C-alpha positions in Angstrom: 17.3 -8.4 -2.9 14.3 -10.3 -3.9 11.7 -11.4 -1.5 12.4 -15.1 -2.0 16.1 -14.6 -1.2 17.3 -15.3 2.3 19.0 -12.4 4.2 22.0 -13.1 6.4 19.9 -12.9 9.5 22.3 -15.1 11.4 25.1 -12.6 11.1 25.1 -10.9 14.5 27.6 -8.3 13.4 25.3 -7.1 10.5 24.9 -3.3 11.4 21.7 -3.1 9.2 19.8 -5.4 11.6 18.7 -4.7 15.1 20.4 -7.0 17.6 17.3 -7.5 19.6 14.6 -7.9 16.9 16.7 -8.9 13.9 14.6 -6.4 11.9 16.2 -3.8 9.6 17.2 -0.6 11.1 15.2 2.2 9.6 17.9 4.8 9.9 19.9 3.0 7.1 17.0 3.3 4.7 15.9 6.9 5.2 15.0 8.9 2.1 13.2 12.1 1.1 9.6 12.2 2.4 8.2 12.2 -1.1 9.2 11.8 -4.7 8.0 13.4 -7.9 5.4 11.0 -9.3 5.6 12.6 -12.7 9.3 12.0 -13.2 10.6 8.9 -15.0 12.2 6.2 -12.9 14.0 3.1 -14.1 12.5 -0.1 -12.7 10.9 -3.1 -14.3 7.1 -2.9 -14.9 5.0 -5.9 -16.0 3.4 -5.4 -19.4 0.0 -6.6 -18.0 -1.4 -8.0 -14.7 -0.9 -11.5 -16.2 2.8 -10.9 -16.1 3.0 -10.1 -12.4 5.3 -12.7 -10.8 3.3 -13.9 -7.8 5.9 -16.7 -7.0 8.5 -14.0 -6.5 6.3 -12.1 -4.0 4.4 -15.0 -2.3 6.6 -18.1 -2.5 4.5 -19.8 0.2 1.4 -19.6 -1.9 3.1 -19.9 -5.3 6.1 -22.3 -4.8 7.2 -22.2 -8.4 6.8 -19.9 -11.4 4.3 -22.2 -13.0 1.9 -21.8 -10.2 0.9 -18.3 -11.2 -2.1 -19.8 -12.9 -3.5 -20.3 -9.4 -6.9 -18.5 -9.0 -5.6 -16.6 -5.9 -5.1 -12.9 -6.7 -3.8 -9.8 -4.8 -6.8 -8.2 -3.1 -5.3 -5.3 -1.1 -3.1 -2.5 -2.4 -1.4 0.1 -0.2 -0.5 3.0 -2.4 2.6 4.8 -1.2 3.1 2.3 1.5 6.1 4.0 3.2 7.8 1.8 5.7 5.1 -0.8 5.6 3.4 -0.3 8.9 -0.1 -0.8 7.6 0.9 -3.8 5.5 2.4 -5.6 8.5 -0.7 -4.9 10.6 -3.0 -6.1 7.8 -1.0 -9.3 7.2 -2.0 -10.9 10.4 -5.5 -9.4 10.4 -6.2 -11.0 7.0 -3.8 -13.9 6.9 -5.3 -15.5 3.8 -5.5 -12.3 1.7 -2.7 -11.4 -0.6 -1.7 -7.8 -0.3 1.0 -5.6 -1.8 2.6 -2.2 -1.0 3.5 0.1 -3.9 6.3 2.6 -3.2 8.3 4.9 -5.5 11.3 5.5 -3.2 14.0 2.8 -3.7 15.5 2.8 -0.2 12.1 2.7 1.5 11.0 -0.2 -0.8 14.2 -2.0 0.2 13.5 -1.5 3.8 10.0 -3.0 3.5 11.4 -6.0 1.6 14.0 -6.6 4.4 11.3 -6.1 7.1 9.0 -8.7 5.5 11.8 -11.2 5.0 12.9 -10.9 8.6 9.4 -11.3 9.9 8.9 -14.4 7.7 12.0 -15.9 9.1 11.1 -15.2 12.8 7.4 -16.1 12.2 7.4 -18.9 9.6 3.6 -19.2 9.5 2.9 -15.5 9.2 3.6 -12.6 6.8 3.6 -14.9 3.7 0.7 -13.0 2.2 2.3 -9.5 2.1 4.8 -8.1 -0.3 6.1 -4.8 -1.8 7.1 -3.5 -5.2 8.9 -0.4 -6.3 6.8 1.3 -8.9 4.9 4.4 -9.8 1.3 3.7 -9.0 0.1 6.9 -10.7 1.3 5.5 -14.0 1.2 1.8 -13.7 -1.9 0.6 -11.7 -3.4 -1.1 -14.9 -0.1 -3.0 -15.3 -0.6 -4.7 -12.0 -4.3 -5.3 -11.5 -7.1 -6.6 -13.6 -10.6 -5.2 -13.7 -12.5 -5.6 -10.4 -9.5 -7.4 -8.8 -9.0 -5.4 -5.6 -11.3 -5.2 -2.6 -9.3 -2.6 -0.7 -7.0 0.3 -1.6 -5.2 2.5 0.9 -3.9 6.1 0.6 -2.5 7.0 3.9 -0.9 10.4 4.5 0.0 11.0 0.8 2.1 13.9 -0.4 -0.1 17.1 0.0 1.5 18.9 -3.0 0.4 22.2 -1.5 1.1 24.4 -4.5 -1.9 24.6 -6.8 0.2 24.0 -9.9 1.2 20.6 -8.3 -2.3 19.4 -7.5 -2.0 17.3 -10.7 0.6 15.2 -8.8 -1.9 14.3 -6.0 -2.6 10.5 -5.9 -6.3 11.1 -5.4 -7.8 13.0 -8.4 -10.9 12.7 -10.6 -8.8 11.2 -13.4 -7.0 8.7 -11.2 -10.3 7.7 -9.5 -11.5 6.4 -12.8 -8.5 4.0 -12.8 -9.1 3.0 -9.2 -12.8 2.4 -10.0 -11.7 0.0 -12.8 -9.5 -2.2 -10.6 -11.7 -2.2 -7.5 -14.6 -4.6 -7.5 -18.2 -3.6 -6.6 -18.4 -3.1 -2.9 -14.6 -2.6 -2.6 -13.4 0.2 -0.4 -10.9 3.1 -0.8 -9.4 4.3 2.5 -7.8 7.7 2.7 -6.4 9.7 5.7 -4.2 12.8 6.0 -3.2 15.4 8.7 -3.6 18.2 6.1 -7.1 19.6 6.3 -7.1 21.1 2.8 -5.9 17.8 1.3 -8.5 15.9 3.3 -11.2 18.1 1.9 -9.8 17.6 -1.6 -9.8 13.8 -1.3 -13.3 13.8 0.2 -14.6 16.1 -2.5 -13.0 14.0 -5.3 -14.6 10.8 -4.0 -17.9 12.5 -3.1 -18.3 13.8 -6.6 -17.3 10.7 -8.4 -20.3 8.7 -9.7 -18.8 5.3 -8.8 -18.1 5.9 -5.1 -20.3 6.5 -2.0 -19.3 7.2 1.6 -19.6 4.6 4.3 -22.1 5.3 7.1 -20.8 6.0 10.7 -22.1 2.5 11.7 -20.1 0.9 8.9 -16.9 2.8 9.8 -17.3 1.8 13.4 -17.7 -1.8 12.5 -14.7 -1.9 10.1 -11.5 -3.1 11.9 -9.3 -1.6 9.2 -10.6 1.9 9.9 -9.0 1.8 13.3 -5.6 1.2 11.8 -5.6 4.2 9.5 -4.4 6.6 12.1 -2.0 4.4 14.1 -0.4 1.7 11.9 2.0 3.9 9.9 5.0 5.9 11.0 3.3 9.1 9.8 0.1 8.4 11.7 2.1 7.6 14.9 3.9 10.9 14.5 0.7 12.9 14.2 -0.7 11.0 17.2 2.3 11.8 19.3 2.1 15.5 18.4 -1.6 15.6 19.2 -2.4 16.5 15.6 -5.8 16.2 13.8 -6.5 13.7 11.0 -9.0 13.9 8.2 -10.4 10.6 6.9 -12.4 9.7 3.8 -13.6 6.1 3.3 -15.7 5.3 0.2 -17.2 2.3 -1.4 -17.2 1.3 -5.1 -20.8 1.1 -6.3 -22.6 -0.1 -9.4 -23.5 3.0 -11.5 -27.2 3.8 -11.8 -28.6 3.6 -15.3 
């Protein structure tokens, strides 16, 4: 189903929708916790950022396919967005900012699509700025975003890939940070969080050692409303919180390289 298609929300007998909230029932969209980002999947990928169909994702802002020439661009990207909890929270916090979730698992992507559609129907003036796409962000980030396009990127509770031989599959790595630095504008921010201490140290080390990123001060972290969502907006974060687990956060800003 495409985001501009209308679900049959009026069908009270639809078992995929909650009778009370009319939102999709998560149990029908369960999938494996993670997918292999190095495997090939079959889904359409735009050949360049100019070929991203904004009217498909944000029909309120781009009412027809010819309106993609609008100067408005996607500014936030949630990489491995899961069931979309962060996106939904950010949508109302930044109502005029276009944002997109990128998810590899097909069932999970479908759930987020249905969730956004249901929220748009029940709240006609909200959630028009958020969307999701099924894709492999480790391979196709340059296909979706232009240089210096993004102001925020999120990597919340990514797959730890514990085995050393699988560290190359981690979504934060020195090589991939080069790509992220390309699509993030100066002053843009990367947000990461995990409940795995070793992975938290890895992500912090990668960011700390990259010449184009610097850590935010404690005062900046305290003042940023987004930071407060990192540990509680997603299903994974809520699970860690319920179990009294510890989280490890790394938040870094894109800087201009010194000459």
